[in-house]
C-alpha positions as CSV (number, residue, x, y, z in Angstrom):
1,M,3.6,52.7,-26.4
2,F,0.8,52.5,-24.0
3,D,-1.1,55.3,-25.6
4,A,-1.0,52.9,-28.7
5,L,-2.4,50.3,-26.7
6,R,-5.1,52.3,-26.7
7,S,-5.6,53.0,-29.5
8,V,-6.0,49.2,-30.4
9,P,-9.8,47.8,-30.0
10,T,-10.2,45.6,-27.2
11,P,-11.5,42.6,-29.5
12,Y,-8.1,42.9,-31.0
13,L,-6.2,43.0,-27.9
14,L,-7.9,39.4,-26.1
15,A,-7.2,37.9,-29.5
16,A,-3.9,38.8,-29.8
17,L,-3.7,38.0,-25.4
18,V,-4.6,34.0,-26.6
19,A,-2.7,34.1,-29.6
20,L,0.2,34.4,-27.6
21,Y,-1.3,32.0,-25.2
22,V,-1.7,29.1,-27.8
23,A,2.4,30.5,-29.2
24,Y,4.0,29.6,-25.7
25,K,1.9,26.5,-25.4
26,V,2.3,25.2,-28.2
27,S,6.1,26.2,-28.0
28,R,6.3,24.5,-24.7
29,K,5.1,21.5,-26.2
30,V,7.1,21.3,-28.9
31,A,10.1,22.4,-26.7
32,T,9.2,19.2,-23.8
33,D,8.7,16.8,-27.4
34,A,12.4,17.3,-28.1
35,R,13.4,16.9,-24.7
36,I,11.8,13.6,-24.5
37,A,12.4,12.7,-28.0
38,K,15.7,12.7,-26.6
39,L,16.2,10.2,-24.3
40,G,13.3,7.6,-25.0
41,A,10.0,7.3,-27.5
42,R,6.5,7.9,-26.1
43,A,4.0,5.2,-24.8
44,P,0.5,5.7,-26.0
45,I,-0.8,9.1,-24.7
46,R,-4.2,9.2,-23.6
47,H,-5.2,12.7,-24.1
48,T,-8.3,14.8,-22.0
49,Y,-10.4,17.8,-23.7
50,A,-11.1,19.1,-21.0
51,P,-9.8,22.4,-19.1
52,L,-7.2,21.1,-16.8
53,G,-8.2,18.0,-17.0
54,L,-11.0,18.0,-16.4
55,D,-12.7,15.1,-18.0
56,L,-9.9,12.5,-16.7
57,L,-10.3,14.3,-13.3
58,Y,-13.8,13.4,-12.9
59,E,-13.5,9.7,-14.8
60,I,-11.1,8.9,-11.8
61,L,-13.1,10.2,-8.6
62,T,-16.2,8.2,-10.3
63,Y,-14.1,4.8,-10.9
64,F,-12.6,6.0,-7.1
65,L,-16.2,6.8,-5.4
66,A,-17.8,3.0,-6.7
67,D,-14.3,1.2,-5.1
68,M,-14.1,0.5,-9.6
69,V,-9.7,1.6,-9.4
70,Y,-8.4,-1.9,-10.7
71,E,-11.8,-1.5,-14.1
72,F,-9.9,1.8,-14.4
73,W,-6.6,0.8,-15.2
74,L,-8.2,-2.1,-17.1
75,K,-10.5,0.6,-18.9
76,Q,-7.0,2.7,-19.4
77,F,-5.0,0.2,-20.8
78,S,-7.6,-1.8,-23.3
79,D,-8.5,1.7,-24.3
80,W,-6.3,4.3,-24.2
81,S,-3.1,1.1,-25.0
82,Y,-4.8,-1.1,-26.9
83,G,-4.2,-3.7,-24.6
84,R,-0.5,-3.6,-23.7
85,H,0.2,-1.9,-19.9
86,T,2.1,1.2,-20.1
87,L,0.6,4.7,-21.4
88,E,0.0,8.3,-20.7
89,Q,-2.2,10.3,-19.5
90,G,-2.6,14.0,-20.1
91,G,-4.3,16.9,-18.3
92,I,-2.8,19.1,-15.9
93,R,0.9,16.8,-15.7
94,R,2.5,14.3,-18.0
95,V,1.7,10.7,-15.5
96,I,3.0,7.3,-17.0
97,L,0.7,4.4,-15.4
98,T,2.3,0.9,-15.5
99,A,2.2,-2.8,-14.8
100,E,4.8,-3.9,-16.8
101,P,7.9,-5.8,-14.8
102,E,10.7,-4.7,-16.3
103,N,9.3,-1.2,-15.8
104,I,8.3,-2.1,-12.2
105,K,11.7,-3.6,-11.8
106,A,13.8,-0.5,-12.8
107,I,11.3,2.1,-11.0
108,L,11.8,0.0,-7.9
109,A,15.8,-2.0,-8.6
110,T,17.9,-0.9,-11.6
111,Q,16.9,2.6,-12.0
112,F,16.3,2.8,-8.3
113,P,18.3,6.5,-7.9
114,D,16.5,8.1,-10.6
115,Y,13.2,7.4,-8.9
116,G,11.9,8.4,-4.8
117,K,8.3,10.1,-3.6
118,G,9.3,13.8,-4.6
119,E,9.1,16.3,-2.4
120,Q,5.2,17.3,-3.6
121,F,4.8,13.6,-2.6
122,H,5.8,14.8,0.9
123,K,4.6,17.8,0.9
124,E,1.2,16.4,0.9
125,W,1.3,12.9,2.6
126,H,3.2,15.5,5.4
127,P,0.7,16.3,7.8
128,F,-0.7,12.2,8.0
129,L,2.4,10.5,7.6
130,G,5.8,13.4,8.5
131,S,9.1,12.4,7.6
132,G,8.9,9.0,8.3
133,V,10.5,5.9,6.5
134,F,7.5,5.9,3.1
135,T,6.9,9.9,2.8
136,T,11.4,10.8,2.3
137,D,13.7,9.9,-0.1
138,G,17.8,10.4,-0.2
139,A,19.3,10.8,3.4
140,L,16.3,10.9,5.0
141,W,14.6,7.8,4.1
142,H,18.2,6.3,4.2
143,D,18.3,7.1,8.4
144,S,15.1,5.8,8.5
145,R,15.4,2.8,7.4
146,Q,18.3,2.3,9.5
147,I,16.8,3.1,12.6
148,I,13.3,0.9,12.2
149,R,15.9,-2.4,11.1
150,P,16.7,-3.4,14.1
151,Q,13.2,-4.2,15.7
152,F,13.2,-6.5,12.5
153,I,15.8,-8.4,12.8
154,K,15.0,-12.8,12.7
155,E,15.7,-12.5,16.7
156,R,13.0,-10.2,17.3
157,V,10.7,-12.1,14.7
158,S,10.6,-15.1,15.9
159,D,9.5,-14.1,19.1
160,L,5.6,-14.9,18.7
161,M,5.1,-14.6,22.8
162,I,3.5,-11.6,21.5
163,F,1.2,-12.9,18.9
164,E,0.1,-15.7,21.0
165,E,-1.0,-13.0,23.9
166,N,-3.1,-11.2,21.6
167,V,-4.9,-13.7,19.0
168,Q,-6.5,-15.3,22.9
169,I,-7.4,-12.8,23.3
170,L,-8.6,-12.2,19.4
171,I,-10.3,-16.1,19.5
172,R,-12.0,-15.5,23.1
173,K,-14.1,-11.7,21.1
174,I,-14.9,-14.1,18.9
175,S,-16.0,-17.0,20.6
176,E,-18.6,-14.7,22.2
177,T,-20.1,-13.1,19.4
178,P,-22.0,-15.7,16.6
179,E,-21.6,-13.6,13.4
180,V,-17.9,-11.3,13.2
181,N,-17.3,-7.9,10.9
182,M,-13.5,-9.8,10.3
183,L,-12.4,-6.8,8.8
184,D,-13.3,-4.6,12.1
185,Q,-12.2,-7.5,14.1
186,L,-8.5,-7.9,12.7
187,L,-8.4,-3.7,12.3
188,R,-8.4,-4.2,16.5
189,Y,-6.4,-6.9,16.4
190,T,-3.4,-6.1,14.5
191,F,-3.2,-2.9,16.2
192,D,-3.3,-4.2,19.8
193,V,-0.1,-6.6,17.5
194,A,2.0,-3.5,16.3
195,T,1.1,-1.2,19.6
196,H,2.9,-4.4,21.8
197,F,5.3,-4.8,19.1
198,L,6.3,-1.3,18.2
199,L,5.5,0.3,21.9
200,G,5.9,-2.3,24.0
201,K,2.7,-3.0,25.8
202,S,-0.6,-3.4,23.6
203,A,-3.0,-0.5,23.3
204,G,-6.0,-2.9,24.0
205,S,-8.6,-2.0,21.1
206,M,-10.1,-5.6,21.5
207,E,-10.6,-5.8,25.3
208,Q,-11.7,-1.6,25.2
209,P,-12.4,-0.8,22.0
210,Q,-11.1,2.6,20.9
211,V,-13.6,3.9,18.7
212,A,-12.3,6.9,18.4
213,L,-8.7,5.5,18.0
214,A,-9.6,3.5,14.5
215,A,-11.7,5.8,13.2
216,A,-10.2,8.6,12.8
217,F,-6.7,6.7,11.6
218,S,-10.0,5.7,8.6
219,T,-11.2,9.1,8.4
220,A,-7.2,10.1,7.7
221,Q,-6.8,7.1,4.9
222,R,-10.1,7.4,3.0
223,T,-8.8,11.9,3.5
224,M,-5.5,11.8,1.5
225,G,-7.1,8.7,-0.6
226,L,-9.1,11.6,-2.3
227,V,-6.1,14.0,-2.1
228,V,-3.3,11.5,-4.1
229,R,-6.1,10.3,-6.4
230,T,-6.6,14.6,-7.4
231,G,-3.0,15.8,-8.6
232,P,-2.7,18.5,-8.6
233,L,-6.3,20.1,-8.0
234,N,-6.3,18.3,-3.9
235,W,-6.5,21.4,-3.0
236,L,-10.1,20.8,-3.7
237,V,-10.9,17.9,-0.7
238,P,-12.7,19.0,1.9
239,R,-10.2,18.4,4.7
240,K,-11.9,20.2,7.1
241,R,-15.6,18.6,6.5
242,M,-14.1,14.9,5.8
243,G,-13.2,14.9,9.4
244,F,-8.8,15.1,8.7
245,Y,-8.0,17.3,10.7
246,R,-10.5,16.1,14.0
247,A,-8.7,12.9,12.9
248,M,-5.4,13.2,13.5
249,D,-5.4,15.6,16.6
250,V,-6.9,12.7,17.9
251,I,-3.9,10.2,16.3
252,N,-1.4,12.5,17.5
253,N,-2.9,12.8,20.9
254,F,-2.5,8.7,21.3
255,I,1.0,9.0,20.8
256,S,1.7,11.4,22.7
257,G,1.4,9.7,25.4
258,Y,4.0,7.0,24.7
259,I,6.3,9.2,23.5
260,D,6.0,11.2,26.5
261,E,7.2,7.8,28.4
262,A,9.8,7.5,26.4
263,L,11.1,11.0,27.2
264,A,11.0,10.2,30.6
265,L,13.9,7.9,30.2
266,S,17.3,9.1,30.7
267,P,19.6,8.3,27.3
268,E,21.5,6.5,29.6
269,E,18.4,4.5,31.3
270,L,17.3,4.2,27.5
271,E,20.7,2.3,26.8
272,K,20.8,0.0,29.5
273,K,17.2,-1.1,28.8
274,T,18.2,-1.5,24.5
275,S,21.3,-3.4,26.0
276,H,18.6,-6.0,27.0
277,D,16.2,-8.2,24.8
278,S,13.4,-8.4,26.1
279,G,13.5,-4.7,27.0
280,Y,14.0,-3.1,23.9
281,T,11.0,-1.3,21.8
282,F,10.9,0.1,19.0
283,L,10.2,3.0,20.4
284,H,13.6,3.1,22.8
285,A,15.5,2.5,20.0
286,V,14.6,6.1,18.1
287,A,14.3,7.5,21.2
288,S,17.8,6.6,21.6
289,Y,18.5,8.4,18.5
290,T,16.5,11.5,18.7
291,R,14.6,13.8,21.3
292,D,12.9,15.4,18.9
293,R,9.9,14.8,19.4
294,K,8.3,15.5,15.8
295,M,10.3,12.6,14.1
296,L,9.9,9.8,17.2
297,R,6.1,11.3,16.3
298,D,6.9,10.5,12.4
299,Q,8.6,7.0,12.6
300,I,5.7,5.5,15.5
301,I,3.2,6.5,12.8
302,S,4.7,5.3,9.6
303,V,5.4,1.6,10.7
304,M,1.7,1.7,13.3
305,L,-0.2,2.1,10.6
306,A,1.7,-0.6,7.8
307,G,1.7,-2.9,10.9
308,R,-1.7,-2.3,11.2
309,D,-3.5,-1.4,8.0
310,T,-1.5,-4.3,6.8
311,T,-1.6,-7.3,7.6
312,A,-5.0,-7.0,9.0
313,C,-5.9,-6.7,5.0
314,T,-4.5,-9.6,4.4
315,L,-5.0,-11.4,6.9
316,N,-9.6,-10.5,6.1
317,W,-8.7,-11.3,2.4
318,A,-6.8,-15.2,3.3
319,I,-10.4,-15.6,6.1
320,Y,-12.2,-14.1,2.7
321,E,-11.3,-16.9,0.7
322,L,-11.3,-19.4,3.4
323,S,-15.0,-19.1,4.3
324,L,-15.7,-19.7,0.1
325,Q,-13.6,-23.1,-0.1
326,P,-14.7,-25.3,3.2
327,H,-11.9,-28.3,1.0
328,I,-9.0,-25.1,1.7
329,T,-9.6,-24.3,5.2
330,A,-10.4,-28.9,5.4
331,K,-6.7,-29.9,3.8
332,L,-5.1,-26.5,5.7
333,R,-6.5,-27.8,9.5
334,R,-5.1,-31.5,8.4
335,E,-2.1,-30.2,7.8
336,I,-1.8,-28.2,10.9
337,F,-3.1,-30.5,13.3
338,D,-0.2,-32.9,11.2
339,H,2.4,-30.8,12.8
340,L,1.0,-29.4,15.5
341,G,-2.0,-30.7,17.0
342,R,-5.3,-29.5,18.7
343,D,-3.5,-27.6,21.2
344,R,1.2,-26.9,20.5
345,A,1.5,-23.1,19.6
346,P,3.4,-23.4,16.4
347,T,7.6,-22.2,16.6
348,Y,8.7,-19.6,14.1
349,D,10.0,-23.6,12.3
350,D,6.6,-24.8,12.8
351,L,5.1,-22.1,10.4
352,K,8.0,-21.7,7.9
353,T,7.8,-25.7,7.3
354,M,3.9,-25.8,6.2
355,K,4.1,-25.8,2.3
356,Y,0.3,-25.4,2.0
357,L,-0.3,-22.6,4.3
358,Q,2.7,-21.0,2.7
359,H,0.6,-21.4,-0.5
360,I,-2.5,-19.7,1.3
361,L,0.1,-16.7,1.7
362,N,1.3,-16.8,-1.2
363,E,-1.8,-16.9,-3.1
364,T,-3.9,-14.7,-1.0
365,L,-1.3,-11.8,-1.9
366,R,-1.6,-12.5,-5.2
367,L,-5.4,-11.4,-6.2
368,Y,-5.1,-9.3,-3.3
369,P,-1.6,-7.2,-2.8
370,S,-1.9,-5.3,0.9
371,V,-0.3,-2.0,-1.5
372,P,-2.1,-2.5,-4.9
373,Y,-1.1,1.0,-7.0
374,N,1.8,2.9,-5.9
375,V,3.6,6.0,-7.4
376,R,7.2,7.3,-8.1
377,I,8.8,10.2,-8.9
378,A,11.9,10.8,-11.5
379,L,14.1,12.8,-9.6
380,R,16.1,13.7,-12.8
381,D,15.4,13.2,-17.4
382,T,16.3,9.3,-16.7
383,T,13.7,6.3,-19.0
384,L,11.5,3.4,-18.6
385,P,12.4,1.0,-20.8
386,T,9.8,-1.0,-22.0
387,G,6.2,0.7,-23.2
388,G,7.4,3.3,-25.9
389,G,7.2,3.2,-30.2
390,P,4.4,1.3,-32.1
391,D,5.5,-1.9,-30.9
392,G,5.8,-1.2,-27.5
393,T,9.2,-2.0,-26.7
394,Q,11.1,1.2,-27.0
395,P,12.1,2.5,-23.5
396,I,9.9,5.8,-22.6
397,G,12.1,9.3,-22.5
398,I,11.2,10.2,-18.5
399,L,11.9,14.1,-17.7
400,A,12.1,14.7,-14.1
401,G,8.5,15.3,-12.3
402,T,7.1,13.6,-14.4
403,S,4.4,11.3,-11.8
404,V,5.1,7.4,-12.6
405,A,2.0,5.2,-10.6
406,Y,3.1,1.2,-10.8
407,S,0.0,-1.8,-9.6
408,T,1.2,-4.8,-8.4
409,L,-2.9,-6.0,-8.5
410,V,-3.1,-5.2,-12.1
411,M,0.2,-6.8,-12.7
412,Q,-0.4,-9.9,-11.1
413,R,-3.4,-10.8,-12.3
414,R,-2.2,-10.6,-16.2
415,A,-3.1,-13.2,-17.3
416,D,-0.3,-13.4,-19.8
417,L,2.6,-13.5,-17.5
418,Y,1.3,-17.2,-16.5
419,P,1.6,-20.8,-18.2
420,S,-1.4,-20.9,-20.8
421,P,-4.2,-22.5,-19.5
422,E,-3.8,-25.3,-22.0
423,S,-1.0,-26.3,-19.4
424,G,-3.7,-26.6,-17.0
425,F,-3.1,-23.8,-14.9
426,P,-5.5,-22.5,-12.9
427,P,-7.4,-19.1,-13.9
428,V,-5.3,-16.6,-12.6
429,D,-8.6,-14.9,-10.9
430,K,-9.3,-17.7,-9.0
431,F,-8.5,-18.6,-5.5
432,V,-5.9,-22.1,-6.0
433,P,-3.3,-22.5,-3.1
434,E,-2.3,-25.6,-5.5
435,R,-1.1,-23.4,-8.4
436,W,2.3,-22.6,-6.0
437,D,2.6,-26.8,-6.1
438,H,5.2,-26.8,-8.8
439,W,4.9,-23.0,-10.5
440,T,7.3,-20.6,-9.2
441,P,6.4,-16.9,-10.7
442,K,9.1,-14.6,-13.0
443,A,11.3,-12.2,-11.7
444,W,9.4,-9.3,-10.7
445,T,5.8,-11.4,-11.6
446,Y,5.5,-11.1,-8.0
447,I,6.1,-8.3,-5.9
448,P,3.7,-8.5,-2.7
449,F,6.2,-6.6,-0.6
450,N,7.5,-4.3,-3.5
451,G,11.0,-5.0,-4.4
452,G,14.6,-3.1,-4.2
453,P,15.6,-1.0,-1.7
454,R,13.0,0.1,-0.4
455,I,11.5,-3.3,-0.4
456,C,8.8,-3.8,2.8
457,I,11.1,-3.8,6.6
458,G,8.9,-5.4,7.9
459,Q,7.9,-8.5,5.8
460,Q,9.1,-11.7,7.7
461,F,6.8,-10.2,10.4
462,A,4.0,-9.5,9.1
463,L,4.0,-12.7,7.2
464,T,4.8,-15.1,10.7
465,E,2.0,-12.5,12.4
466,I,-0.6,-13.5,9.7
467,A,0.4,-17.1,9.8
468,Y,0.5,-17.4,13.3
469,T,-3.1,-16.1,13.0
470,L,-4.5,-18.7,10.8
471,V,-2.9,-21.5,12.9
472,R,-4.5,-20.9,15.6
473,L,-8.2,-19.8,15.0
474,L,-7.7,-23.2,13.5
475,Q,-6.7,-25.3,16.1
476,R,-9.4,-23.9,17.5
477,F,-12.4,-23.7,15.2
478,E,-12.8,-26.0,13.1
479,G,-14.0,-24.1,9.7
480,V,-15.4,-20.3,8.6
481,E,-19.1,-19.6,7.1
482,N,-19.5,-17.2,4.8
483,R,-22.2,-15.2,5.9
484,M,-22.4,-12.8,2.9
485,G,-25.3,-13.9,1.2
486,G,-23.5,-14.9,-2.3
487,V,-22.0,-10.9,-1.9
488,E,-19.0,-10.3,-3.2
489,A,-16.5,-8.3,-1.1
490,G,-14.5,-6.0,-4.0
491,L,-12.1,-4.3,-4.1
492,H,-11.6,-1.1,-2.6
493,N,-8.0,0.9,-2.3
494,D,-7.1,4.1,0.3
495,I,-4.2,3.2,1.5
496,V,-4.3,-0.4,1.8
497,L,-6.4,-3.1,-0.5
498,Q,-9.7,-3.4,1.8
499,P,-13.1,-5.3,0.6
500,A,-15.0,-3.3,-0.8
501,K,-18.2,-5.0,1.6
502,E,-17.9,-5.9,5.5
503,V,-17.2,-9.5,5.3
504,R,-19.0,-11.0,7.6
505,V,-18.0,-14.5,8.9
506,A,-19.1,-17.1,11.2
507,F,-16.3,-20.2,13.2
508,K,-17.6,-22.4,13.8
């Protein structure tokens, strides 16, 4: 047989190999299409033309590096989905993009067992977040959530002394600075609150700025943002050159000190400590559950990252909008003074009864959801309820292993999901807290904290911290002046939604 092959001219062999490869690819596509057809229809497809989908990858990275991820999603829906809000992307593997409430509801709630983080997501994020609550499925995820849950019961969230101690330092720092880089200050502030609340003592980064630690978190997030967007080609991301491994050493060394302190306590001492509310911390709860250093590290870093970045960025966006609209700031101050006067610290109930304050929080999270883009993997053959077929109303067939990316940012800015402008409803892209006076969003069109079983467990803690901080700042200062010279903040996304430009303000 081999002798016979040697007698065949090389060009014929190459042609035969190409033909076999094409036949294999065609047969695979036919088989895949048949499997999908048994489950449902196809959504509009954004085909790629370069090998390995490099044309799409180039477009994704170009938009990402230009801080135009939001514009990229809008362009995809406009050019390829004909104005609808679900489509398929080609390339090495099939990816679904959606900003459709019914599909997001299915992913997060009604078809929750069908979708998860998946093994690939866990593998990609493991060097940063390990096997914590944000990277796991099934029993691992359930156990992580059960460990975390006791720390966020109402009795602990409503204990506001931690906020008061740290916000007074923030106020002093702002008072000493004629012009403030707001996000930098808030990242330090929320980091100190998070470490105080979760670990029992503040990291003190406002008093003694830990530049290396703050930079390490930013480097890790920036690297992971590229890893996520390059998909199966993420091995091309130069992790070492970007400083990712050095950043992780800084982060791990910091957390290791807290772990050492917790593990120095015997199980009996931990049991005694966690039985008293005043001494109870997240770290003690996890250390009571396990003496495994890696599990301790993974749970701490996951919750610390969420407590630091999402809260800081939401606070930053609220202050940015207040700096642009002094009349909103003045109206909020009137409400604060009516309820509290100039000096009294708010209670948990005070914060909940200040309606305009709550409307400002809602409007901030409507325009700037903390995690604007997210991904789930189909854990089995399943469907999405809508977006398929010629008219976009049929279920979409989803094979196990398919990535489904969804955007709360795009969905929450869709004008078609709101009352019409003719009804007097304010433009959906404008920051108008008053829209919440007599309007409630339709179910699953406003989910800044996600929904379903994976809904953010720290939601009330974050909202309380943001509300408390705004109240104390506006009791101390008459207003906040924008110092950005008319430059818009823009939207930058690594893990959470940050401003693309420095938000520089002056507190009066």
